[in-house]
N, C-alpha and C positions, 0 to 999 in steps of 0.2 A: 505494499499501498505506499501509495507519494502522497507522505504528508505535505499540505501547502506550504509556501516557502515563509507567510507571516507565522507560522506558527514558530518557528525557531527567535522570533523575537520575543515570545510568552514567556515571563518570566515566571518564578512563585513566592511562594511564603514560606522561608524555610523551617518556623516554629512550628509547623506540620509536620518536617521532614525529621526535624529532634525529637517530636512526639514520638514518632512512629518508632525511632531508636532506642528509646528510653523506654515504650513500653515492650519493647524484643527484649530490653536490658531484664526488666520486669518479670515475662513469661521464665526470663531462665531461674528469676529466685531473688533477683536482686531488689535491694531497696531503695529506690530513686525518688528522690525531692524534685519535683516540679515546678521549677522557675522559667521556665521557658515559653510559655503560654499567654498569653493576654485574655486569661478568662476567669473574672469573680469565683471564688470560691463557697461564695453564699448561693442559699437558694431563690428562687425564684419568689418573692413575697408570696402567702396567700391567696390573698385578693384577689391577683392577677391569676393564679391558676386557675380559683374557682370560677372566674371568669369566661376563662377558654372553654373550663369542664361545661359550665351551664351554655356558654353559643354553641357547643356541640350537641348536648342534649336538646338544644332547642329547634335542630336541624340545620344548622350557619357553614351547611357542608357543599356547598354549590361554589360556581363562580360568582367573582365579584366585579365590580369594573376595574379594570386595567389601573388605574391612577389609585383605587382604592374604595374603601364605603364611607358614606358621607358624613359619617358618626366619627369615624377615624379622623379623615382630612381637618373638618372641623375642629377637634381636638388638639389637632398638630399646630392647627392654624391659630388659633388660641394660646398655647402654651408659647411660641415662639414670639406674638406679639406683644405677649406679657415680659417677657423676659428678656428680647433684645430691642424691646420697647421702638419697635416700626409696625406697622400696618399690614398684618399677613394674612390675605384670602385664601381660603380651601383651592382657588384655583391656580394656586401656586405649589400644589404640594402634592409629590406622587410618591407612593407606598411599596414600597419594594421589598422581597426575601431576602432581608440583613442590607446594611449603606453598601455593601459595596457596588452594586448595581447601577448605583446610584454613580456612582464614581465611573464605571467604566461606561455606564449609556450618558453622562456628559462630555467627555473626550470624546465617545464616538460620533455624538452630534456635533458638536460643535470643532474637531481638528480636523484637519487634511494636511496631506502627504506636504513636506516640508514648515506645517507651522512651527513657532517656537512654543517650548511647555514647559513656565520656569517651575521647578519643585524641589522639597529641601530636602538634603542629605547631612547627616545621615538622616533615612525616615523613613515610611512606609515603602514597604520593596513592589507593592501593586501600584504605586503612581509611575516609577519607570516604564514596569510592565506594559499598564494598559497607555501610554504615551508611545513607547516604537510598536507594539501590536495595531494599533490605530495609524502607524506614518508618520505621526508627528517627531520634533527632533526634541528630545529631552535635555534640557538645560536647568543643572543642579543646583540652586545657590547655597551658599554653607553657613549650616550654625554650630558656631565655635564655642567650645568649651567655656573659653575666655570669659564670653559675652555671654553665657549661665543658657546657653543655645540659642539664642537667637540670632538673625543676620545682622549682618554689618549694613547700614541707610546706606551709606556711598555705596559699598561695590552693589545693593541690590538695583539700585538705581541706575547705576550702570551695563547693569543686565537685558531691562528693558529696552523695547526696540520696536518699529514697527511691523517687527515680523512675529513680535509676541501675541499669540490668540489665545492663551490662558495660563495664569498664577495659580500654582495650589498652593494652600494652606493649611498648616494641623496644627491646633494649640485648644487646649494642652498637647503637647508632643508625644508620639511615637519614634523614637524608644527610651528619648531622656527625657521626659518626663518636663521640658522647658516650656513655658507660658508665654505668649506673646505681651506685650505692653499695650495699651493704646496709643503709644507715639510710635508703636512698630506700624500697627494697622493706620494710621495715617498716612506711612511712606507708600503703603501699599494701595492707600484710596488715590493717592495723589498719581502714580504714574500711570494707574489703571485708569483714572480720568483723562491724561493727559496723552494716552499711545490708544484710547478705547479698547482696553482688555477685561476678558469676561474674566472674576475671580471666581475657582472654586474653595472653598472652607471650611474644612475636614474638622465638623466641633464634637466629635462622638464622643471625647471626654471629658466635655466642658462643666460635666455636673462634676466632676471627682477634682474638686480645686481646694487648695488647702489656705488659702487664706487669699484679701482683696475681692473683689468683684471682677467675674468674669465678662471678659472684652471681646464683641463681638464686630467683625466688619459689614456687621448687618445693618448696625447703629450711627455708622456714617452716615449725615446726609446724602443723598445720590447715588452709594453705592448697591441699595435693594435692586436698581433696574441692572444692576451685569453683575449679580453674587448668585450663585449656586451653592446653598449651605447643604450641608451632608449631616443629617444625625441620626440616632437611632436607639432598641432598647438593650441592646446585650450587654452593654458596662454598666449603665445607669440603673437597669432593673436585674441586672443579672440574667438575663434569657436570650443565653451565646445561641443553642441550639433551636430556641422560636422561630429565628433567621424574619427578625422585623426592623427593618431600615425605614428612611426617606428622604427627599428632598426636600428643599423648597427654591424657589425659581423663580425669573420673572413669566408672567402669565404666557407670554409667547415662546417660551420655551419647553413650557409642560406638555403641550399636543405630542412633541416631537419624541418626549422622553417618555410619556403615556404608550408613545404607540413600541417604542424601541420593546419596551415592557410587555407589549399582547405581542409583537414576534418573538419575546423567547421566553418567558413566564408565565403570558396569559392573566396571571394575576395572585396576589400572595390570599393563603388560606382563611377562609374567612374569619374561624373560629379564631387563630391567630390574632386578627387585628380587631375586634371584640374585645382579648386581653391587651391587647395594645389600648385600647381606650380605657379601660379600667388603671392603665398604669398612670396614665397622665392626668385622669383624674380623681383618681384615688387619693388614700392615704400616701403621704412623700415622706414619715418617718423611718421607713426600712431604707430611703438612699440617704438619709445624713446619718442612719447609724451607720451603713457599711463606709461611708466615708471619713467617719471617725476612726473606726477600726483600721482602713487605710494606712490614717495618719500616723496611728501607731505602729503599725507595720514596715511605713517610714521611716521611721525615727529609726527605727532597732536597726532595720537591715544598711541604712547608712554609715552609724555609729559600726556596726561589724566591720563593714567592708572597708571602712578607714584605720583599720586596728588589722590589718592582713597587710605583708610587706608586699611593696610595690603596686599597691590598690590607692587610689585617690577616691574618691565618692561626690560628687556635689548632689546638695538636697533637692530634689525635683517638686515644684511647684505643684504639679498638678500629674493626673494620670495614676499609675501603679506601677512605672518603670523607673529601674535606677541602674543610669549608666557609668558605668564606672571607668576609670581612665587606668588600665593595665600596663602602661608602656612598662614602668619599674617591675614588673617580672622575667626581664626580657625575652618574654614571649610571645607569637602573635597568635591572634584572637584567635582563630580556627584552631589551631593547634590546642590553643588552653581553655578555648571551650571543650572541647573534646576529650580532653585532658581529665577536665572537672568530672564528665559525665561517666566514661569508665572509671579514672581512678576512687572518683570523690561520692560518684552516685549520686551529680547534681546536674540537675538538667538546663543550661540557659542557651543563651544565645551569642555568634558571635556578631560584634559590632560590624562587621565587613558584609552579614546578613542583610544589611541598611542599609547598602554604598560603600564603596573602597575606601571612604573618608570615614569608615568607622572602624578601622585599622585598627588597632590600641585597648578599643573597649568591651567592653560585654555588654549586652541587658540580662537582667534579672529583672522577673514579675516579681511584684510582691503579693498576688493575688490569691495568696496558700493562707495558711494559718501562723500564725506569729511562733506556734513551736515547730513547726517545719522550717520557718525560717530561719531558727534559731536552731536546727540544727545543719541545716544546709550551711551556714555562717562555720559553724565550727570545721565541716567537711571539707569547706573551700579552703580556708588557714589550714587547717592538719595538710591539706595534699597541698597548698602551693610553700611551704614552708622545707616539705620535702623535695622540691624541687630547685630549692635556694640553700639547700645543705652543700 
């Protein structure tokens, strides 16, 4: 079978590859601490589960409109309007099975061969994968450790030009946990308006913030007309397996994104969407408790990593990842990540899973119990001290 050439341009997400390897070691009897994948270890809140069960029992098992059921689109519009301070209407919302389709559909709908797309590095690997797959020219902008993993404004301005079709933002950021400030977003808005560029803002972790007020590009006057916002339920409501996300976009783009949905997934399962309505309109105390737990875990893992010889680790402002600098060990990122899994039984990701600029770093997810994080820290320290003897 001869594959289409474009398949050579399609990347992957290393977290799932490491998960497979870790599961194989567990099948051999090894005890593995999973700090490689971004999946909250909390259960989906009971009120959301019951809403899904109720919808099933009520026969909500048929096709729905491709863009989502009216009740969910309305709930999303109200939530985004209230939290971003901008008027969002249901005809600006498309509901998808998980948030990744919004990313894919937006790039597919807007980017033509030769168009330049700016994306953050280190960064979520699917950005570059989708840009390349769609024939765009992937242009990385650097997020530097010395700048709290934010971009340099002058450098960023120089990278945007008349060939730029799309700018991708992610804040709070995967893999570093960095958070863009309002001043950073003003720079993005300035160049986007100057060069008539659309901005794709990935805000999937916006509720997992440890201080201050979340800054969204949508809140800047004039940017709602040129911004596509990605959000979803997986991280905020511990609903990774439910596969439910959404995009908010200018009304003129919505029918095209919905048409891509029709051509690929048809629609999201109806009962899942009714669970989403409950998630947004029901009690939010479970989210607050989860974020408080993440903060305690964050502080523990940062302190523990900074006590390991050869490691230095910044304190992330959001999400549930740390991105320690491991250059002091003298080992490359991939070699060190493999060693920690094989020798210490701790699954993490090489920084290079998020672009070549991630060399010299590892990513640990602290979406795991405090007990397991402490266990992992003991194991990592012992393994690193062993290679430095």
